[in-house]
N, C-alpha and C positions, 0 to 999 in steps of 0.2 A: 646513223648520230650515236654517239657514244653514251652509255647510258647512266642516269642519274647526273646528266646535266641539265644545267637551270638555262632556261631558253632565256634570253635577253632580247627585247624587242627595241622597235626605234617610232617616236613618233616626231610630228612637224613642231618647229618654235611656233607656230602662228596658229594651235588648236584644234587641227584638223583632229578628230577623236580617235581615226582607224590607226591601229598600231601594226606596223609591219615587221616582218624578218628582216635580218639583216641581207640577204641576197634580194629582198624586194625594195627594200631601201636602197641597194646599189643600182640597180636596174633602174629605177627611176629617175634616182640623183636628185632632182626637186620634187617635192610635197605638193600633190595636186591644190592646195590653198597657198601655193608660192613662197611655202616655209620650209628651211631643211633641216633633214632629221638628224635626232640627235639620239641617242640612246637612253633608254630610261634610266638608267643608273649607270654611274661610272664605276666598271668591275673593278675590285683590287687586284693587285699585282697575285701570281697563283703561287711564284717563288719567292723568298728572301732577297735582297740584293746579293748576299754572299752566295747564293745561288747562281744568279742571272750573271756573276762575275766569272762562272768559269764556262758559261757558254758561248759560241760564236754567234755569229749576227743573225744565220738562218735560224738556229736555236731559238733565239731571243725572240725573232719575227711570229715561229708557229706561235709559243708560248704565249706573248701578247696579244695578236691577231686572235687567235683561239678563246680569248677571253672573250671579245666582243663578237666576234663571226659564228656563234653558235650553232646557225643551221647548217654551217658547213663539217661535213664529216674531216676526222682525221686525214685520211686516204685524199681527199680533195683540197684541205687547206695546205698540205706538205707538197702537194703537188704545186699548186700556186707557188709558195715559199721556194721550192727549187729552182723551178722556171725564172723566177725573178731574178733572184740573188745568184748570178753564176758567173761566167767567166767572160758577159759584159761589163762589169767592173774593173778596173785595171790596179786593183789591188784585193788581195783575198780577206783582207778585214772589214770589204764595204765600206765602209765610217770609220776611217782614223782617227785618232786623237794626236793633236803636234801641240807641246806646248812651245810658246814662244814668250820670252820672257816669264812675265808672272802669269799670263792669261793660258788657257787651253781653247785651243780650235779645235772645233768639231768639224772636221771635211767633210762637205755632202758631196760632191763634184765628182767623185771617181766612178762615174757611168758613163751611158754613153754618148750624153749629149751634156755632158761636164758642167750640172748644175743639178742643184737639190732635187729639183721634181723628179731628176729618175728615180729615186727612192721608193717613190710612190708611184709613181706610172710607169715601172718595171714589172708589178705584180696587180694593178687595176685590170689591164686588159683580162687575165687570166681569172681574177674574182669574178669580172664580169660575165666571160663566157659558161665559168661554172654556175655561178646565179642564172642564166639565161635558159641551161638546161635543166635545172631545179625547179624552174619555174614553168618548164614545158611552153618557152618563149620561140613563136615559128617564126616572127617578124626577124628582119634583118636590123643588128643595134645601130641605129645612126648617132655618133657622138658628135656634137657639136660644141665648138670651145672657142674662147676668146685669150688669147694670153699679149701677154706684156714682153713676151721673150723668150721665156724658158719653156712655160708648160705647153705651148704648141709643138716645140722639136721634140720633148720627151715623150708628148701624148702620141705625135705620128709615130716615133718609133718606135714605142709599146705598143701599137694598135695596128701596123703594116703587116697586110695581109694577114691578119689573122682572121682565121674564117668567121662568119657571120657578123662580121661588122664593117661600117664606113664610118670614116672620119672628115670631118670638113672642118679646117682652125681659119680663124680670122685675127691679123696683127694690126697695129697700126704702123702704116705704109714709113712712116719717118720716126718711130717711135721704137727701133730696136738697133742693136750693133749690127755693124755689118756682117760680123762672124754669126751672130742671132740669126739673120736673115737667110745668110746661104746656108745654115742648117736647113731652114725650114723648107725653101725653094727647091733644094734639090735632094727633098727625101724622096727614097723610092715606096712605091705600093701601089698596088690596082685599086686599093681602097681607098686611099689617101688623096685629099686635096686641100691647099692651102690659099686664101683670098687676104690679099692687101689693103686695109681700110682706111680710107681719106679719113682719117681722125684720130682721136687717141686710143689709150685702153680703155678707158671709160664708158666711151661710146661702143668701142668692140663689146663692150660685156655687157651691157644695157642693152645692146643688140639680141645678143645670144640669149639673155634672161628674156625677152619678151616673147621671142619665138619659142621659149620652154611656154611660155606662159600660153601662147596662142592655141587654143583647142581646137579651133578649128583647122590650123595648120596641121596638127598633132593626127585629126581623124582624117584629114585630106593624105597625109604620109603613111598612115596606117593601112589605106587603102590600097597603098604600091609597095606593100610589104617592107616598111620603114617602122621601126619604133624608138622615138627619142630616149635617148641617155645624156651625163656629161663626164667629162674626166677634168672639168674645172674643180677645185676644192670644194666646190658647194655640192660635191658628192662625196657621203659619206666615205665610200671605199677610199678614195682618194686622202682623208685625213686619218684614218688610222694607221694605214702603215706609217704615218710621219711621228707617230705616237712611239715606235718602235726604238728609232736611235737617241732619242733621250733616257728612253730606259737604259740601253745597251751603253752609254757615255756613262751616267753615273755609274754604272755597277763595274764598268772599266777601270775608271777612277776611284772607285771604292777599292779595288781589289789591287789593285797597283801603289795603293795608301796617299796616293794625292789626295784624298780627303778621307777624313775620319770617318767610324762609326758614330751616329750622332749628328753630324755635321751635314748642314745643306750647302748646295750649289746655287747661287744666281746663273741665270741664264738671259744671253742679251740675243734677242734674235731681230734682224732686217726684216723689217715687215713691212706689206705691200697689201695683199689681200685678206693677212690676217689669218690663215691656214697653220704656219710652220709656228707661230708662237702659242695657240690652240692647241697645238697636240703639245707641246711642251705643259698647256696646263692640264689636261686632261694624265699625261704622265705623272704630273704632281700630286690630281686627284687621286690616282690608282693607287699610289704610297712611294714613287721615286722620290729620294731625298734634295727636291726642288725647292729653293727658298723663294728669292724675289723672280719675277718676269718683267724681262725690261724691253718693252718694244721700242726698237730704234729706227727711225723715220730720216729719210731724207729733206729736201726742202719743201715737197710736200706733205706737208706735218699734219695733216689732217686728226693724225690718229695720238700726234702728242698733245696736242690743242685739247681731246677727246678727252686723255686721260687727266689734264689740267685743270678742266674747267666744267666735264660732265656732258658739254654741249658737242654734237657731232654736226660739223659744217662742209659742206663740199661744196658752198658756191665762195671760190675763190678762184686764184691765178694757178691756172695747171702749168707746171713748171716741168721741161724736159731739163732732164740731168744724167749725169751721167752714172748713175745707176738705175738704170730705165726699169728694172722690174719692180723697185719700188713706186714709179710714178704713178700713182694710182689715188683719187678722193672717195672712190666707193668701196670698203674694203667688205665683201660681200661675208670672210665668217665670223664677222663683229656679231653679225646676230644670233651664233649661237652662244656666244659669251654673253649677249645681255640676259638670253633665256635664263641659263645657270643662274648668273647676279640676280635676277627679278624673283628670285626662287620657283622658276620654272610658270610663271605668269604670261601666260601664250599672247593675252588680249592687250598686255603692255608691250611685248614685243612687236604684236601686230599695228598698234597704234603707230611705234617709232618708224617702222619700215613706213608705213603709208604716207606719214610727213616727211621723209626723205625725199619719198618720190613726188608728192606733192610742192615741196619746199625747200628741200635740197638740203633739210636741217631738220633734227630734231634734240632734245634733251632727255637726259634720264633721270629717274626719281633719286631723293637722297638713299632711299635703302640699296638701289642698285649701287649708286658709287662707292657706300660703305664696303659693299660685299666685291670689289675689286680694288680694293687696298693692297692685294699682293701684286699688281700690276704698277708699271712704273714707265712714264714715256721718256724720251730723251732723242735727240734729232741732230744731225751735222750738216754743217752747210758744205756747199761745192769746195770751198777752201779747206776747211776743215778736213773732208774726205780724200782729197790729196796730200795734205799734210800728214796724215796718218798713214798713210801707203808709203810715203817716202821716210817719216820716221821709225815706219818697223825696219825698212828693209835697211834703212842705215844702220840701226844697231842690233839688227840680226840676220840679215839677208835675206829674210824671208818675203815673199812677194805675195801680195792678197788682192783681190779683187776689189772694187769698189764699192759695192754690197757689205762683204766682208767688213771693208775699211770704215763705211758708217757705224756697222754696230762695234766694232773695235775705237772708234771716238768716243759713244756713247759708254763703251765700256769704261773707258779710262776716265771720264768726268765723274761717273758713279761711282768708281773706285774712291776718290777723292774724298766720300761720306763714308763708305762701309768697307770695310776688311774682309768681307768674304769671299771664296773663292771665285770666279767665272766663269764660265762657258760662255764660250762667243761658235755660233751658228756658221759657217763658212759655206755660202752659198753657191758661189759659184767659181769657177778656175778663172785666175787672172786672165788667159787665153782669150777667153772669152769677150774680153774688156780691153783689149790688148791698147788699141790707141789712149785710151783714158788712162790705163795705168803707166805707161812710157812717157806719157805728158807727166802725169803726179810724180815720176820718180827725175824728172828732166831730161830724160834720155829719147824723147819723140825725134826721128829724123824725118826728111819731109817723105812723102812715098803714100804709096797703097798703105790702107788698113792692114793689106792682108800679108804683104812685106815688112810691116812689124814683127809678125808674128818670130820670126825667126831672131830676131833683133830681142826679143824676149827671152825665147830660149837663151842666149849668152847672156843678159843679164839676169835671170832667177835659177841658171846652171839648173834647170830643171827640162826634160825633154819633154818637148812637145806633144801633146797628146791625142792619140790615134784619131781621135774622133774629131780633131781639127783638120790633122793632115788628110785627111779622107776628103773633106769637103771642098781644098785646094783644089784636087784634082776632077773634083764631081761635077757633072750636067744638069745646070739648071733647067727644073723640069716643069716648074707653076709659073705662072707669069699674070694670073687674074687679078683682078683691082674691081672694087667697088665703091661706093658713097655709102657714107651710112645710113640713108633712106632705101638702101635698096640690097640690104643683107637677107631678107625672105625671098626675094626674086632672085637673088645670088644663086640661094640653095636650092631652089625650085629647078635651077637650070642644069645645075651640077647634076643634078639627081633625076633630070630628065621626067618632068612631072608638071 
């Protein structure tokens, strides 16, 4: 470890008094009391924005993560960064910025699975294996993940054949696009399994969380040589790498004089599990010139209602939309924000989470609401989302996916009230949701969803990503399905325990 470097510890949002190092928090995923790990303090950026502006993505990633992962040596952390952000991304910039009209789109989909989850899941397996070595863990690390479409594939791609790891992913059988499903069921790797769940994403996520909280199951698996961990954004090792791209984007916009010194940038993020926008909040707390944090929802607008009323209520109809990665009624990472907004009142957070589990809703205090003033909610209907894809294409020729279109719609509405420059997180390639995108453009022809990929190539005048071409010829390797109440037995069956 570097000399004179202050050690940053992590603690649970629900009050467990044990402080752990970054490597311990990454390995555990979830705290023993069911809470999520948060840093004891948000460290300041180690360089000025002008200095960051001269760095490439890899240098930015090392500098930002070094501030959080203080028990990693320079050699360990640089090794993780180099392995993660290499030629698996189809652009040397890793996260390019594109100006379309007045807005800036931060394209986070240039990785192996053409979605923003690659940005963190490319590095998490390396952070985890280094953490296991540091903690002298002998068991095989068992990654359990629930996915609404993107996390699962990105996690499987990241962990495939990584020594000392095993990964099992659950996804909602009818809740992902055909491309998303094919990406998962064709994933190679001797240590990889994926299961189609008869239910929605919230069922998958709740089931995985219940497995994590099942101490008897954990002991049973430990005897068989396995140790639970998580690749979902409840793992702090998944969240922190996402902070990097917001610092990087702000620095590049400042360097290119798209924003001026002293000016702030509002950030609009299509939001499901709340990790992506929470990362922007952490970047702001570190010192990045971010102003408002605008949380964009689709018709499952539980987060919009929360920011409007202070009441989080998942007791509502679950709507399947054309932006399935946001079809979520329980946003796990919001717990971390509640912890910060309550001024680290772990008991208040614990009560909220218990009420959510028991009643499906909770209401935050006036103090917490006051401390959330920098956040604003917005939502887009299915019709508005499709209209935005068409509007932007007809005006500029740029084709965006459905999730980005939700954020773009909300940004446009917000811009009517505020004149600050906006950064829109573009979270997936339009090729991932080709049927919905072409339908929005009025160009969908009859035929299999996969045959439409070639039509999108013509319409968008952009080459089909390599990641998409590969799945068209890949063999289906995973066919297992299960009901909601069979997840535990399914895990046992896969592991033969």
